[in-house]
C-alpha positions as CSV (number, residue, x, y, z in Angstrom):
1,X,31.2,-117.8,-78.5
2,X,30.1,-120.9,-80.3
3,X,28.0,-119.8,-83.3
4,X,27.4,-123.0,-85.4
5,X,25.0,-121.4,-87.8
6,X,22.6,-124.3,-88.2
7,X,21.4,-123.5,-84.6
8,X,20.8,-119.8,-85.5
9,X,19.7,-119.8,-89.1
10,X,17.0,-117.2,-89.8
11,X,17.5,-115.3,-86.6
12,X,17.3,-111.5,-86.3
13,X,21.0,-111.2,-87.1
14,X,20.5,-113.1,-90.4
15,X,17.6,-110.8,-91.3
16,X,19.7,-107.7,-90.8
17,X,22.8,-109.2,-92.4
18,X,21.1,-110.5,-95.5
19,X,18.8,-107.5,-96.0
20,X,21.8,-105.1,-96.0
21,X,23.9,-107.5,-98.1
22,X,21.3,-107.5,-100.8
23,X,20.9,-103.7,-100.7
24,X,24.7,-103.3,-100.8
25,X,25.2,-105.6,-103.8
26,X,22.3,-104.0,-105.7
27,X,23.8,-100.6,-105.1
28,X,27.1,-101.8,-106.5
29,X,25.3,-103.3,-109.5
30,X,24.0,-99.9,-110.6
31,X,27.3,-99.8,-112.5
32,X,27.7,-102.5,-115.2
33,X,31.4,-103.4,-114.5
34,X,31.9,-106.9,-113.1
35,X,31.9,-107.8,-109.4
36,X,33.7,-110.6,-107.6
37,X,31.8,-111.7,-104.4
38,X,33.9,-113.6,-101.9
39,X,32.5,-115.3,-98.8
40,X,35.3,-116.3,-96.4
41,X,33.2,-118.3,-93.9
42,X,30.4,-119.6,-96.2
43,X,28.9,-122.3,-94.0
44,X,26.5,-124.9,-95.4
45,X,24.7,-122.5,-97.7
46,X,21.2,-123.7,-96.9
47,X,19.4,-124.5,-93.6
48,X,16.3,-126.4,-92.5
49,X,14.3,-124.3,-90.2
50,X,12.3,-127.4,-89.1
51,X,15.5,-129.4,-88.5
52,X,16.5,-130.5,-85.0
53,X,19.2,-127.8,-84.5
54,X,17.1,-124.9,-85.6
55,X,14.1,-126.1,-83.7
56,X,16.3,-126.5,-80.5
57,X,16.8,-122.7,-80.4
58,X,13.7,-121.5,-82.1
59,X,15.5,-118.3,-83.1
60,X,13.8,-118.1,-86.5
61,X,10.6,-117.1,-84.8
62,X,12.2,-113.8,-83.7
63,X,13.9,-113.3,-87.1
64,X,12.7,-114.5,-90.5
65,X,9.2,-115.3,-89.3
66,X,8.8,-111.7,-88.0
67,X,10.1,-110.4,-91.3
68,X,7.5,-112.5,-93.2
69,X,4.7,-111.3,-90.9
70,X,5.8,-107.7,-91.7
71,X,4.4,-105.8,-94.7
72,X,7.0,-103.0,-95.1
73,X,8.0,-103.0,-98.9
74,X,11.6,-102.2,-97.9
75,X,11.9,-105.9,-96.8
76,X,10.5,-107.3,-100.1
77,X,13.9,-108.1,-101.6
78,X,14.9,-110.0,-98.5
79,X,11.6,-111.9,-98.4
80,X,12.0,-112.7,-102.1
81,X,15.5,-114.2,-101.5
82,X,14.1,-116.5,-98.8
83,X,11.1,-117.4,-100.9
84,X,13.3,-118.4,-103.8
85,X,14.7,-121.4,-102.0
86,X,11.3,-122.5,-100.7
87,X,9.4,-122.9,-104.0
88,X,9.5,-126.7,-103.7
89,X,9.6,-126.9,-99.9
90,X,6.9,-124.8,-98.2
91,X,5.4,-125.1,-94.8
92,X,2.1,-123.2,-95.0
93,X,2.8,-119.5,-95.5
94,X,6.1,-119.8,-93.5
95,X,9.5,-120.7,-95.0
96,X,10.9,-124.1,-94.3
97,X,14.4,-123.5,-95.7
98,X,16.7,-120.6,-95.1
99,X,19.4,-119.4,-97.5
100,X,22.8,-118.6,-96.2
101,X,24.9,-115.8,-97.6
102,X,26.2,-118.0,-100.5
103,X,22.6,-118.7,-101.7
104,X,21.6,-115.0,-101.2
105,X,24.6,-113.8,-103.3
106,X,24.2,-116.4,-106.0
107,X,20.7,-115.1,-106.6
108,X,22.1,-111.7,-107.3
109,X,24.8,-112.7,-109.8
110,X,24.8,-111.1,-113.2
111,X,26.4,-112.8,-116.2
112,X,29.6,-110.7,-115.7
113,X,29.9,-111.4,-111.9
114,X,31.8,-114.1,-110.0
115,X,31.1,-115.8,-106.7
116,X,33.9,-117.4,-104.6
117,X,33.0,-119.3,-101.5
118,X,35.2,-120.7,-98.7
119,X,34.4,-123.1,-95.8
120,X,37.1,-124.8,-93.8
121,X,34.9,-127.2,-91.8
122,X,35.0,-130.5,-93.9
123,X,31.3,-131.5,-93.3
124,X,30.1,-128.0,-94.0
125,X,32.3,-127.7,-97.1
126,X,30.8,-130.9,-98.5
127,X,27.3,-129.7,-97.8
128,X,28.1,-126.3,-99.4
129,X,29.4,-128.0,-102.6
130,X,26.2,-130.0,-102.8
131,X,23.9,-126.9,-102.2
132,X,25.8,-124.7,-104.7
133,X,26.2,-127.4,-107.5
134,X,23.7,-125.7,-109.8
135,X,25.4,-122.3,-109.4
136,X,28.6,-121.0,-111.0
137,X,30.2,-120.5,-107.6
138,X,33.8,-121.7,-107.0
139,X,34.1,-123.5,-103.6
140,X,37.3,-123.6,-101.6
141,X,38.2,-125.3,-98.3
142,X,41.0,-123.2,-96.9
143,X,41.9,-121.1,-93.9
144,X,39.5,-118.1,-94.2
145,X,42.1,-115.4,-93.4
146,X,44.7,-116.8,-95.8
147,X,42.1,-117.0,-98.6
148,X,40.9,-113.4,-97.9
149,X,44.4,-112.0,-98.2
150,X,45.3,-114.2,-101.2
151,X,42.2,-113.3,-103.3
152,X,42.4,-109.5,-103.1
153,X,42.4,-107.6,-105.2
154,X,40.2,-109.7,-107.4
155,X,40.6,-109.9,-111.2
156,X,37.4,-107.9,-111.8
157,X,37.3,-104.1,-111.4
158,X,35.3,-104.3,-108.2
159,X,34.5,-106.8,-105.5
160,X,33.0,-107.5,-102.1
161,X,34.5,-109.7,-99.3
162,X,32.0,-111.0,-96.7
163,X,33.6,-112.1,-93.5
164,X,31.2,-114.0,-91.2
165,X,33.1,-116.1,-88.7
166,X,31.6,-118.2,-85.8
167,X,33.8,-116.3,-83.2
168,X,34.7,-119.6,-81.6
169,X,38.4,-118.7,-81.3
170,X,39.6,-116.2,-78.7
171,X,41.8,-114.5,-81.3
172,X,39.1,-114.1,-83.9
173,X,38.8,-110.4,-83.6
174,X,42.5,-109.9,-83.6
175,X,42.9,-112.0,-86.8
176,X,40.1,-110.0,-88.5
177,X,41.8,-106.7,-87.5
178,X,45.3,-107.8,-88.8
179,X,43.9,-109.3,-92.0
180,X,41.7,-106.3,-92.7
181,X,44.6,-104.0,-92.3
182,X,46.8,-106.0,-94.7
183,X,43.9,-106.5,-97.2
184,X,43.2,-102.7,-97.2
185,X,46.8,-102.0,-98.0
186,X,46.6,-104.3,-101.1
187,X,43.1,-103.2,-102.1
188,X,42.2,-99.8,-100.7
189,X,39.0,-99.3,-102.7
190,X,37.6,-102.8,-102.0
191,X,34.3,-103.3,-100.2
192,X,34.4,-105.5,-97.1
193,X,31.5,-106.6,-94.9
194,X,32.3,-108.1,-91.5
195,X,29.6,-109.6,-89.3
196,X,29.9,-109.7,-85.5
197,X,27.8,-110.6,-82.5
198,X,27.0,-108.1,-79.8
199,X,27.2,-109.2,-76.2
200,X,29.1,-106.9,-73.9
201,X,29.4,-103.3,-75.0
202,X,32.8,-102.8,-73.3
203,X,34.4,-105.6,-75.3
204,X,32.9,-104.3,-78.5
205,X,34.0,-100.7,-77.8
206,X,37.6,-101.8,-77.4
207,X,37.5,-103.7,-80.7
208,X,36.1,-100.7,-82.5
209,X,38.9,-98.6,-81.1
210,X,41.5,-101.1,-82.4
211,X,39.8,-101.1,-85.8
212,X,39.7,-97.3,-85.9
213,X,43.5,-97.3,-85.5
214,X,43.8,-98.9,-89.0
215,X,43.1,-95.5,-90.4
216,X,40.6,-96.8,-93.0
217,X,38.7,-93.7,-94.3
218,X,35.3,-95.0,-95.2
219,X,34.4,-97.5,-92.3
220,X,30.8,-97.8,-91.4
221,X,29.5,-99.6,-88.3
222,X,25.9,-100.8,-88.3
223,X,24.7,-102.1,-84.9
224,X,21.4,-103.8,-84.0
225,X,20.9,-103.9,-80.3
226,X,17.8,-106.0,-79.4
227,X,17.3,-105.1,-75.8
228,X,17.0,-101.7,-74.3
229,X,19.2,-102.6,-71.3
230,X,22.5,-104.5,-71.4
231,X,22.3,-108.0,-70.0
232,X,26.0,-109.0,-69.3
233,X,27.1,-112.2,-71.1
234,X,23.8,-112.4,-73.0
235,X,23.5,-112.2,-76.8
236,X,22.1,-108.8,-77.5
237,X,22.1,-108.5,-81.3
238,X,24.6,-108.2,-84.1
239,X,26.2,-105.8,-86.4
240,X,28.2,-105.2,-89.6
241,X,31.3,-103.3,-90.3
242,X,31.3,-102.2,-93.9
243,X,34.4,-100.8,-95.6
244,X,33.8,-98.5,-98.6
245,X,30.0,-98.8,-98.8
246,X,28.7,-97.2,-102.0
247,X,26.9,-93.9,-101.9
248,X,23.6,-95.3,-103.1
249,X,23.6,-97.8,-100.3
250,X,24.4,-95.3,-97.5
251,X,21.7,-92.8,-98.8
252,X,19.0,-95.5,-98.7
253,X,20.1,-96.9,-95.3
254,X,18.1,-94.9,-92.7
255,X,14.6,-96.0,-93.8
256,X,15.9,-99.6,-94.2
257,X,17.3,-99.6,-90.7
258,X,14.0,-98.3,-89.3
259,X,12.0,-101.0,-91.2
260,X,14.3,-103.7,-89.8
261,X,14.2,-102.3,-86.2
262,X,10.4,-102.2,-86.3
263,X,10.0,-105.7,-87.7
264,X,12.5,-107.3,-85.3
265,X,12.0,-105.5,-81.9
266,X,11.4,-108.1,-79.2
267,X,8.2,-107.9,-77.2
268,X,8.5,-105.1,-74.6
269,X,11.6,-103.6,-76.2
270,X,12.0,-101.0,-78.9
271,X,15.4,-102.1,-80.0
272,X,18.0,-99.9,-81.7
273,X,19.6,-100.1,-85.2
274,X,22.2,-97.4,-85.8
275,X,24.8,-96.6,-88.5
276,X,27.9,-94.6,-87.6
277,X,31.3,-93.9,-89.2
278,X,34.3,-95.2,-87.4
279,X,37.0,-92.7,-86.8
280,X,40.1,-92.7,-84.7
């Protein structure tokens, strides 16, 4: 699956991913001890929703624009994160620019926190450095899985690793599984967030079975299925694996998931957003 993010910025997967990432980090920040936030596949950091690539797919209309048309206060923090990069670039009441995970996380940094970003693609890495110039983020251009393993455990007491690959390589899931297992052995209490697309349920079920065999105790699977019936080979939503989610986050999750489901359900479909613990 080719998932160059400039074509898909602000789609329904981004709304779910960034809404939950914000809630997760805020839950961790209830404690004052420092956090290190690590993004292994950071992308460009900022996307033009009126640009040629985003306009070619039009996916923002079913994602961020639906979230902006919604009034549920549980999505206020997400909308605020998008609005913050649009103060000088508005297009009526709709956002023109969309923040990637690096920008979203940079907005949440406290003085004691650190942000480490990685992007291997040369052009995207250059764009990322430009976008993040006014932030304290450290930007790397390395193999994502090598960096992930090298940077855990972080120097701060706590941290979050965000893994958001394009799934262009056939061995992407296998590399995630192997690296997650090795990283967990080094940093058992660390929080890890892994984004994944949902297409064929059978393929995804097999991957979940492989991940369950890692024996990680607190392993949450959040899945957003857009369509009520499976359409083989067709993109049908996305999800997040979250290792060691904090208690405050999981307690607040059910109403947040329902708010996201209601805002993002395609016409004629109810959609489904679920959270389940992975177990072998």
